[in-house]
C-alpha positions as CSV (number, residue, x, y, z in Angstrom):
1,M,218.1,211.0,-189.6
2,D,220.8,214.0,-189.4
3,W,223.2,212.5,-186.9
4,A,225.0,216.0,-186.6
5,L,221.7,217.5,-185.4
6,K,221.4,214.7,-182.7
7,R,224.9,215.0,-181.7
8,K,224.5,218.8,-181.2
9,M,221.4,218.3,-178.9
10,K,223.4,215.6,-176.8
11,E,226.3,218.1,-176.5
12,R,224.1,221.1,-175.5
13,R,222.5,218.7,-172.8
14,D,226.1,217.7,-171.7
15,K,227.0,221.2,-170.9
16,E,224.0,221.6,-168.7
17,R,223.8,221.1,-164.9
18,G,220.6,219.9,-163.4
19,F,218.5,218.2,-165.9
20,F,216.3,215.3,-165.1
21,S,216.9,211.9,-167.0
22,F,214.9,208.7,-166.5
23,P,215.1,205.1,-167.9
24,A,212.8,204.6,-171.1
25,G,209.5,203.3,-170.6
26,T,209.0,203.8,-166.8
27,R,207.2,206.9,-166.8
28,M,204.7,208.8,-169.0
29,R,206.6,210.9,-171.5
30,V,205.6,214.6,-171.3
31,A,207.2,217.0,-173.7
32,L,207.7,220.8,-172.3
33,A,208.1,223.2,-175.2
34,Y,209.1,226.8,-175.3
35,P,208.2,228.4,-178.7
36,N,211.5,230.2,-179.1
37,S,215.1,229.5,-179.1
38,Y,216.9,227.7,-176.5
39,F,219.0,230.8,-175.9
40,V,215.8,232.7,-175.0
41,G,213.6,229.9,-173.2
42,M,216.3,228.9,-170.7
43,S,216.0,232.3,-169.3
44,N,212.3,231.8,-168.7
45,L,211.8,231.0,-165.0
46,G,208.2,229.6,-165.7
47,L,209.9,226.7,-167.8
48,H,212.1,225.8,-164.9
49,I,209.1,225.9,-162.5
50,I,207.0,223.6,-164.7
51,Y,209.8,221.4,-165.6
52,E,210.8,220.4,-162.0
53,L,207.1,220.2,-161.0
54,L,206.5,217.4,-163.7
55,N,209.8,215.6,-163.1
56,K,209.4,215.4,-159.2
57,R,206.3,213.3,-159.9
58,D,206.9,209.7,-159.8
59,D,205.0,209.1,-163.0
60,V,206.2,211.6,-165.4
61,A,209.4,212.0,-167.4
62,C,209.4,215.4,-168.8
63,E,211.9,216.6,-171.6
64,R,212.4,220.1,-173.2
65,F,212.0,221.2,-176.7
66,F,212.9,224.6,-178.3
67,L,212.6,226.2,-181.7
68,P,216.0,225.6,-183.6
69,D,218.0,228.3,-185.2
70,R,217.2,229.1,-188.9
71,K,220.2,226.9,-190.2
72,D,219.1,224.1,-188.0
73,I,215.5,224.3,-189.1
74,S,216.6,224.1,-192.7
75,R,218.6,220.9,-191.8
76,H,215.7,219.4,-190.3
77,E,213.5,220.2,-193.1
78,S,216.0,219.0,-195.7
79,T,217.0,215.9,-194.1
80,K,213.5,215.0,-192.6
81,T,214.8,214.8,-189.2
82,P,212.2,215.3,-186.5
83,L,212.6,217.8,-183.6
84,M,214.4,216.1,-180.7
85,S,214.2,216.6,-177.0
86,V,217.3,218.0,-175.3
87,E,217.4,215.2,-172.5
88,S,217.3,212.0,-174.7
89,Q,217.1,213.3,-178.4
90,T,213.6,211.8,-178.9
91,P,211.4,213.1,-181.5
92,L,208.4,215.1,-180.4
93,C,205.7,213.0,-182.0
94,E,206.7,210.1,-179.5
95,F,205.5,212.0,-176.5
96,E,202.2,211.3,-175.0
97,V,201.6,214.8,-173.8
98,I,203.0,218.1,-175.2
99,A,202.8,221.3,-173.0
100,F,203.8,224.6,-174.2
101,A,204.6,227.5,-172.0
102,I,203.5,230.7,-174.0
103,S,204.6,234.2,-172.8
104,F,204.4,236.3,-176.2
105,E,201.8,236.2,-178.7
106,M,204.3,236.4,-181.7
107,D,205.4,233.1,-180.6
108,Y,202.2,231.7,-181.9
109,F,203.9,231.2,-185.2
110,N,206.7,229.2,-183.6
111,V,204.2,227.0,-181.9
112,L,203.1,225.8,-185.4
113,K,206.7,225.5,-186.5
114,I,207.9,223.4,-183.5
115,L,204.8,220.9,-184.2
116,E,205.4,220.7,-187.9
117,L,209.2,220.0,-187.3
118,G,208.1,217.6,-184.5
119,R,205.6,215.8,-186.9
120,V,202.6,216.6,-184.8
121,P,199.3,217.5,-186.6
122,W,198.4,221.1,-186.0
123,R,194.8,220.8,-185.6
124,A,193.3,219.3,-182.3
125,E,190.6,217.6,-184.6
126,E,193.2,215.6,-186.4
127,R,194.5,214.2,-183.1
128,Q,191.3,213.0,-181.7
129,K,191.9,209.1,-182.2
130,T,195.7,209.0,-182.0
131,G,198.4,211.5,-181.1
132,P,199.5,213.4,-178.1
133,V,197.4,215.5,-176.0
134,L,198.4,219.3,-176.4
135,V,198.2,221.6,-173.4
136,A,199.2,225.3,-173.4
137,G,199.8,227.4,-170.4
138,G,201.4,231.1,-169.5
139,P,200.5,234.4,-169.6
140,C,198.9,234.5,-173.2
141,P,196.7,231.4,-172.9
142,T,195.6,232.7,-169.4
143,F,194.4,235.9,-170.9
144,N,192.8,234.8,-174.0
145,P,193.5,231.3,-175.5
146,E,190.9,231.6,-178.4
147,P,193.3,232.3,-181.4
148,L,195.0,229.0,-180.5
149,S,191.8,227.0,-179.5
150,S,191.7,224.9,-182.8
151,I,195.6,223.7,-182.0
152,F,195.2,222.8,-178.2
153,D,193.2,220.2,-176.5
154,A,193.3,222.3,-173.4
155,F,194.6,225.4,-171.6
156,V,195.9,226.1,-168.1
157,I,194.3,229.4,-166.8
158,G,196.5,230.8,-164.1
159,E,199.5,229.5,-162.3
160,G,200.8,226.1,-163.1
161,E,201.6,225.1,-159.6
162,A,198.0,225.2,-158.6
163,I,196.6,223.4,-161.7
164,V,199.2,220.9,-163.3
165,P,199.2,218.3,-160.6
166,Q,195.5,217.5,-160.7
167,L,195.6,217.9,-164.6
168,M,198.4,215.3,-164.8
169,D,196.5,212.9,-162.3
170,I,193.6,212.9,-164.8
171,I,195.7,212.4,-167.9
172,G,197.8,209.6,-166.0
173,K,194.4,207.9,-164.9
174,S,193.0,208.1,-168.7
175,R,196.2,206.4,-169.8
176,L,196.0,203.5,-167.4
177,E,192.4,203.0,-168.1
178,C,192.4,203.6,-171.8
179,W,189.8,206.3,-172.0
180,P,188.4,207.7,-175.3
181,R,189.7,211.2,-176.2
182,Q,186.3,212.5,-175.6
183,E,186.0,211.3,-172.1
184,L,189.4,212.6,-171.2
185,M,188.5,216.1,-172.6
186,E,185.3,216.1,-170.3
187,A,187.2,215.0,-167.2
188,L,189.7,217.6,-167.9
189,A,187.2,220.5,-168.2
190,Q,186.1,219.5,-164.5
191,V,189.7,220.6,-163.2
192,P,189.6,223.9,-161.7
193,G,191.4,226.2,-164.1
194,V,191.4,224.0,-167.1
195,Y,189.7,225.2,-170.3
196,V,189.0,222.7,-173.0
197,P,187.9,224.7,-176.1
198,Q,186.0,221.8,-177.8
199,L,183.3,222.0,-175.2
200,Y,182.3,225.5,-175.8
201,Q,180.0,226.8,-178.7
202,H,180.8,230.1,-180.1
203,T,178.1,231.9,-181.9
204,Y,178.7,235.0,-184.3
205,N,176.3,237.6,-185.9
206,P,176.0,238.2,-189.7
207,E,178.6,240.7,-189.2
208,G,181.0,238.1,-187.8
209,R,181.2,239.4,-184.3
210,L,181.0,237.1,-181.3
211,V,177.7,237.3,-179.6
212,S,177.5,234.1,-177.2
213,I,179.7,231.5,-175.7
214,A,177.9,228.6,-174.4
215,P,179.2,225.4,-172.7
216,L,178.3,221.8,-174.1
217,G,177.3,219.1,-171.9
218,N,178.8,219.3,-168.4
219,A,181.5,221.6,-169.0
220,P,181.6,224.6,-166.5
221,A,179.8,227.9,-167.5
222,R,182.9,229.9,-166.5
223,I,186.8,229.0,-166.0
224,S,188.3,230.6,-162.9
225,R,191.9,231.5,-162.8
226,Q,193.8,229.4,-160.2
227,W,196.8,230.9,-158.2
228,V,199.1,230.2,-155.5
229,K,198.1,231.7,-152.1
230,N,201.5,231.0,-150.4
231,L,204.5,231.6,-152.6
232,D,206.8,230.2,-149.7
233,E,205.3,226.6,-150.5
234,Y,206.4,226.7,-154.1
235,P,210.2,228.1,-154.2
236,A,210.9,229.4,-157.7
237,H,214.6,229.2,-159.1
238,T,216.7,228.2,-161.8
239,V,216.6,224.3,-162.1
240,V,218.7,223.6,-165.2
241,L,222.1,225.7,-165.4
242,T,223.7,226.6,-168.8
243,D,225.9,229.4,-170.0
244,D,224.1,229.3,-173.3
245,T,221.1,231.7,-172.4
246,E,220.0,235.3,-172.7
247,F,220.5,236.1,-169.0
248,N,223.2,234.0,-167.7
249,F,221.8,234.3,-164.2
250,Y,220.5,232.0,-161.3
251,L,217.0,233.2,-161.4
252,I,215.1,233.6,-157.9
253,E,211.5,234.7,-157.7
254,T,210.9,237.4,-155.0
255,A,207.2,238.0,-155.6
256,R,204.4,237.3,-157.8
257,G,201.6,239.6,-158.9
258,C,201.5,243.5,-159.0
259,G,198.7,245.8,-157.2
260,R,200.1,249.2,-158.8
261,Q,196.7,249.3,-160.9
262,C,198.6,250.5,-164.2
263,R,195.4,250.6,-166.5
264,F,197.1,249.2,-169.6
265,C,199.0,246.3,-167.7
266,M,197.4,242.8,-168.2
267,A,200.0,241.3,-165.9
268,G,199.0,243.6,-163.1
269,Y,195.2,242.7,-163.3
270,C,195.8,238.8,-164.0
271,F,198.3,238.1,-161.5
272,R,196.7,239.5,-158.6
273,R,196.8,239.4,-155.6
274,P,200.5,240.7,-155.0
275,R,202.3,238.1,-153.0
276,N,205.9,238.3,-151.5
277,R,208.1,235.4,-150.7
278,S,209.5,235.7,-147.1
279,L,213.2,236.8,-146.8
280,A,214.1,233.5,-145.3
281,V,212.9,231.4,-148.0
282,I,214.8,233.8,-150.4
283,E,218.1,233.6,-148.5
284,Q,217.9,229.9,-148.6
285,E,217.6,229.8,-152.3
286,V,220.4,232.3,-152.4
287,R,222.5,229.7,-150.4
288,E,221.6,227.0,-152.8
289,A,223.0,229.1,-155.7
290,L,226.3,229.6,-154.1
291,P,227.9,226.4,-155.6
292,Y,227.4,227.6,-159.1
293,Q,229.0,231.0,-158.4
294,K,226.5,232.8,-161.0
295,K,224.9,236.0,-160.6
296,I,221.5,236.2,-158.8
297,G,218.7,237.5,-161.1
298,L,215.9,238.5,-159.0
299,M,212.5,238.2,-160.6
300,G,209.1,240.0,-159.9
301,A,206.8,242.6,-161.2
302,A,208.8,245.5,-159.5
303,I,211.8,244.1,-157.4
304,S,212.0,247.5,-155.7
305,D,208.6,247.0,-154.2
306,Y,209.9,244.1,-152.3
307,P,209.6,245.2,-148.5
308,E,213.0,243.8,-147.6
309,I,214.9,244.8,-150.7
310,D,217.6,246.6,-148.9
311,E,218.3,243.7,-146.6
312,L,218.1,241.2,-149.4
313,C,220.7,243.3,-151.4
314,K,223.2,243.0,-148.5
315,K,222.6,239.4,-147.9
316,I,223.4,238.5,-151.6
317,L,226.3,240.7,-151.9
318,G,227.5,239.3,-148.5
319,T,227.8,235.9,-150.0
320,G,230.3,237.2,-152.5
321,L,227.8,236.7,-155.3
322,S,226.6,239.6,-157.7
323,M,223.0,240.5,-158.5
324,S,220.6,241.8,-161.1
325,V,216.9,242.6,-161.3
326,A,214.1,241.9,-163.8
327,S,212.8,245.5,-163.0
328,F,212.0,248.0,-160.6
329,R,209.9,251.1,-160.0
330,A,211.5,254.7,-160.0
331,D,208.9,255.7,-157.3
332,S,210.4,252.9,-154.8
333,V,213.8,252.4,-155.8
334,T,216.5,252.8,-152.9
335,E,219.8,253.8,-153.0
336,E,221.0,250.5,-151.3
337,L,219.5,248.7,-154.5
338,V,221.1,250.9,-156.8
339,K,224.3,250.5,-155.2
340,S,224.2,247.1,-155.0
341,L,223.4,246.9,-158.8
342,A,226.4,249.3,-159.6
343,E,228.6,247.0,-157.5
344,S,227.4,243.9,-159.4
345,G,228.3,245.5,-162.8
346,L,225.1,246.9,-164.0
347,K,225.8,249.4,-167.0
348,T,222.4,250.6,-167.6
349,I,219.4,251.5,-165.5
350,T,215.9,250.9,-167.0
351,I,213.0,253.1,-166.1
352,A,209.5,252.8,-167.3
353,P,207.6,256.1,-167.0
354,E,205.6,255.1,-170.0
355,A,204.5,258.5,-170.8
356,G,205.9,261.9,-170.8
357,S,203.2,263.9,-169.5
358,T,201.5,264.1,-166.0
359,R,198.2,263.9,-167.8
360,M,199.1,260.8,-169.7
361,R,200.5,259.2,-166.7
362,T,197.2,260.0,-164.6
363,I,195.3,258.3,-167.4
364,I,197.1,255.0,-167.2
365,N,197.6,255.4,-163.6
366,K,201.4,254.9,-163.6
367,G,201.9,256.2,-160.2
368,I,205.3,257.6,-161.4
369,E,206.0,261.2,-161.7
370,E,208.8,263.0,-163.3
371,H,210.7,263.8,-160.3
372,H,211.0,260.0,-159.6
373,V,212.5,259.3,-163.1
374,F,215.2,262.2,-162.4
375,E,216.1,261.0,-158.9
376,T,216.5,257.4,-160.1
377,M,218.9,258.6,-162.7
378,H,220.9,260.7,-160.1
379,L,221.2,257.7,-158.0
380,G,222.6,255.9,-160.8
381,I,224.9,258.3,-161.8
382,R,226.3,258.9,-158.2
383,A,226.7,255.1,-158.1
384,G,228.7,255.0,-161.2
385,I,226.1,253.9,-163.9
386,R,226.4,256.0,-167.0
387,N,223.5,254.6,-169.3
388,F,219.9,254.9,-168.8
389,K,216.7,253.5,-170.7
390,L,213.2,254.6,-170.8
391,Y,210.2,252.4,-171.6
392,I,207.7,254.8,-173.5
393,M,204.5,254.0,-175.1
394,I,202.8,256.0,-177.8
395,G,199.2,255.6,-179.1
396,L,197.6,255.6,-175.6
397,P,193.9,256.1,-175.1
398,R,193.2,260.0,-175.4
399,E,196.7,260.8,-176.3
400,E,197.2,264.1,-177.9
401,E,199.9,266.0,-179.5
402,E,201.1,267.7,-176.5
403,D,201.8,264.4,-175.0
404,I,204.4,263.4,-177.7
405,D,206.0,266.8,-177.2
406,A,206.3,266.0,-173.4
407,I,208.2,262.9,-174.3
408,I,210.6,265.0,-176.3
409,D,210.9,267.6,-173.6
410,M,211.5,265.1,-170.8
411,A,214.3,263.2,-172.8
412,K,216.0,266.7,-173.4
413,R,215.9,267.7,-169.9
414,L,217.3,264.1,-168.7
415,E,220.0,264.5,-171.2
416,A,220.9,268.0,-169.8
417,D,220.9,266.9,-166.3
418,M,223.2,263.9,-167.0
419,L,225.7,266.3,-168.7
420,A,225.3,268.5,-165.8
421,M,226.3,265.8,-163.5
422,G,229.4,265.1,-165.7
423,C,227.9,261.9,-167.1
424,R,228.7,261.2,-170.7
425,G,226.6,258.1,-171.1
426,T,223.6,257.5,-173.4
427,L,219.9,257.7,-172.8
428,T,218.0,255.2,-174.9
429,L,214.2,255.6,-175.5
430,S,212.4,252.3,-176.2
431,I,209.2,253.4,-177.7
432,N,206.4,250.9,-178.2
433,P,202.8,251.2,-179.7
434,F,200.1,250.7,-177.1
435,V,198.4,247.4,-177.6
436,P,195.1,247.1,-175.8
437,K,195.1,243.8,-173.7
438,P,192.4,241.6,-172.4
439,F,191.2,242.2,-168.9
440,T,192.5,245.5,-168.3
441,P,190.5,248.9,-168.0
442,F,191.4,249.4,-171.8
443,Q,190.3,246.2,-173.2
444,W,187.6,247.8,-174.9
445,E,189.7,250.5,-176.7
446,S,191.1,250.4,-180.3
447,M,194.7,250.5,-181.5
448,A,195.9,253.9,-182.6
449,Q,195.9,254.3,-186.5
450,K,199.2,253.3,-188.2
451,K,199.5,256.9,-189.7
452,Y,199.2,258.4,-186.2
453,L,201.9,256.1,-184.8
454,E,204.2,256.7,-187.8
455,T,203.7,260.6,-187.6
456,A,204.3,260.5,-183.7
457,I,207.5,258.5,-184.0
458,G,208.7,260.6,-186.8
459,R,208.1,263.8,-184.7
460,I,210.0,262.4,-181.7
461,K,213.0,261.3,-184.1
462,K,213.2,264.6,-185.9
463,A,213.1,266.5,-182.5
464,L,216.1,264.2,-181.0
465,G,217.9,263.7,-183.9
466,K,220.8,266.1,-183.2
467,H,221.0,265.0,-179.7
468,R,223.9,262.5,-179.9
469,R,223.4,261.0,-176.5
470,I,219.8,260.4,-176.9
471,L,219.1,256.9,-178.9
472,V,215.6,256.2,-180.1
473,H,214.4,252.7,-180.8
474,M,210.9,251.9,-182.0
475,E,209.2,248.4,-182.0
476,S,207.7,247.5,-185.5
477,I,204.3,249.1,-186.0
478,K,203.4,246.0,-188.3
479,E,204.4,243.6,-185.7
480,A,202.5,245.5,-182.9
481,N,199.4,245.2,-185.0
482,I,199.8,241.5,-185.3
483,Q,200.4,241.2,-181.6
484,A,197.2,243.2,-180.8
485,I,195.2,241.1,-183.1
486,L,196.6,237.7,-181.6
487,A,196.0,239.3,-178.0
488,R,192.2,240.2,-178.6
489,G,191.2,237.8,-181.4
490,D,188.6,235.2,-181.5
491,R,188.4,231.8,-182.9
492,H,188.2,232.8,-186.4
493,I,192.1,234.3,-186.1
494,G,193.0,230.7,-185.5
495,E,192.5,229.8,-189.1
496,A,194.4,232.8,-190.5
497,L,197.3,231.7,-188.2
498,I,197.5,228.1,-189.3
499,R,197.3,229.5,-193.0
500,A,200.0,231.8,-192.3
501,A,202.1,229.0,-190.8
502,H,201.5,227.2,-194.1
503,Q,202.7,230.1,-196.1
504,G,205.8,230.9,-194.3
505,G,204.9,232.5,-190.8
506,S,204.2,235.9,-189.4
507,K,205.1,237.7,-192.5
508,M,202.1,236.1,-194.3
509,F,199.8,236.7,-191.5
510,R,197.9,239.9,-193.0
511,R,197.7,238.1,-196.3
512,A,196.2,235.1,-194.6
513,M,193.7,237.1,-192.8
514,K,192.6,238.5,-196.3
515,E,192.3,235.0,-197.5
516,C,190.0,234.0,-194.7
517,A,188.0,237.1,-195.2
518,L,188.9,238.7,-191.9
519,S,189.2,242.5,-191.6
520,E,192.3,243.7,-190.1
521,E,190.6,247.1,-189.4
522,E,187.8,245.4,-187.5
523,Y,190.2,243.5,-185.1
524,L,192.3,246.7,-184.7
525,Y,190.2,249.7,-184.8
526,H,186.8,248.7,-183.7
527,E,186.2,250.2,-180.2
528,R,184.3,247.6,-178.3
529,E,181.0,248.2,-176.5
530,E,181.3,247.3,-172.6
531,T,178.4,245.2,-173.1
532,E,179.8,243.2,-176.0
533,C,180.8,239.6,-175.7
534,L,184.6,239.0,-175.6
535,P,186.4,236.1,-176.7
536,W,187.7,235.8,-173.1
537,S,184.5,236.3,-171.4
538,I,184.3,232.6,-170.5
539,L,187.3,233.2,-168.3
540,D,187.1,234.7,-164.6
541,Q,190.4,236.3,-163.5
542,G,188.7,237.4,-160.3
543,V,188.6,241.1,-161.4
544,S,185.0,242.3,-161.8
545,T,184.1,243.7,-165.2
546,S,182.5,246.5,-163.2
547,F,185.7,247.3,-161.7
548,L,187.6,247.5,-165.1
549,S,184.7,249.6,-166.5
550,Q,184.9,252.1,-163.4
551,E,188.7,252.2,-164.0
552,R,188.1,252.9,-167.7
553,E,185.9,255.9,-166.6
554,K,188.2,257.2,-164.0
555,A,191.2,257.2,-166.5
556,F,189.1,259.5,-168.8
557,Q,188.3,261.8,-165.7
558,L,191.8,262.1,-165.0
559,E,191.3,260.4,-161.5
560,K,193.9,258.2,-159.9
561,T,193.7,255.0,-158.3
562,V,195.8,253.9,-155.1
563,A,197.7,250.7,-155.1
564,C,196.4,247.4,-153.5
565,F,196.4,247.6,-149.7
566,E,195.4,245.0,-146.9
567,G,191.7,244.7,-146.4
568,C,191.0,246.1,-149.8
569,H,188.1,244.5,-151.7
570,R,187.8,246.9,-154.9
571,C,188.5,244.6,-157.7
572,G,186.9,241.3,-156.5
573,V,190.1,239.2,-156.4
574,C,190.3,239.3,-152.4
């Protein structure tokens, strides 16, 4: 045991406010793990929501785990000290249930590292007789859990508040009555929104492509995503406060879901329907945040879409607190919102047109036109904000050379407008390769070839290289390819994931795929047929496949789709 590591964890906990602590042995021990650093994980509102949900039960003691930094990982390994919880510094392997909140595909490798450091076997089959029950939830498992199916016993498909209580009831009952593991798995499979992968048979053809998914025994034929109908019943805010976090805010969720119909956006299709919290509930949460005197961080798919955003801004600033937002849309941003952000010290406005040309924005159904981008920038400059950031994707379906030129042209004209208004700040282009995601109209598309992406970004950088106020940042193409494989992969990918973890992590993933006789090109560049059995076909997000197919066709016919509206029944969710 490395006592310095244990002392460091205890000191971290002692700097927090709001953590839960229970006497040992009185409750079922549940570990809640975030597969990244404490600094990143403590800014994840979903982690706070589940942590409070579990600890408010009278039969659970939930404690948090995070990935240590590189230096501490080496110390854990060299001293053979198991990974410990923040609350009581208890080793991970001593917990009866381990629940992971997973938001990003690249964190899959961190999942395995946390289990390794915590002395928990990676494979579910190795924990059949003894060992903790592993459960995963969050956006990634909700959309496609299959690459992790050999690791986890069960997945939460949807929003935790609607699933976790019944799931924990079943686990608690099995604990009291000493059920065999198989009986527990069969019982969990009957909980709406819980997917138990070992109860489903996946069949592949000689070419290695998935052809069918069949339930075994009494497992349900499909697993329906569960979601909260009335957000006011589940206030969502920061529970544990710490200064050691990426966003040092008191987080409050204003809304959930998005009905804007952006055709590339997985969250937009899987978190439907759009739901707003009432202003009264949010105001109460702001009042509860007052004693902590932290900046309020408003969370939601698009804060500017909140129907009472101007009134909310006035309420927050009226308390003497400052504010920040997770995101907003250029076509719904208001002068009041921008002024409030400027008063709160915002230095950079981020806008997400995603594409430079009208044609490309129509294909992806972004809904933002060029004049919205310019108007938002003008609002920012008039409010005293000097720096601007654009989120842009390249490699989108049906993208052409002219669409790349349109990105360059828009950036140059935005810079010229900034200078004309006396703004001497920076314009940053954050450029990411498009990754086709499950349950979107583009789920059948392929990734753009690496050579095309390299040429496109090279073209942008060369054209803008002499513009000193324009900065161009590009996500790693190699990492985007790994993300695409993990996002749309099948059960075969799980073996490569484990092999890569044995060999050192994500940098070894391509090599591990080759060793597993898996074709990177097949997963990245195979355009899938709409009749094909997809790894996530067992899941029902509420959005019909026919609607996704229609949206794909509309994209290529350059047809727009209006946002969700009351009484709409197009996609199937409502």
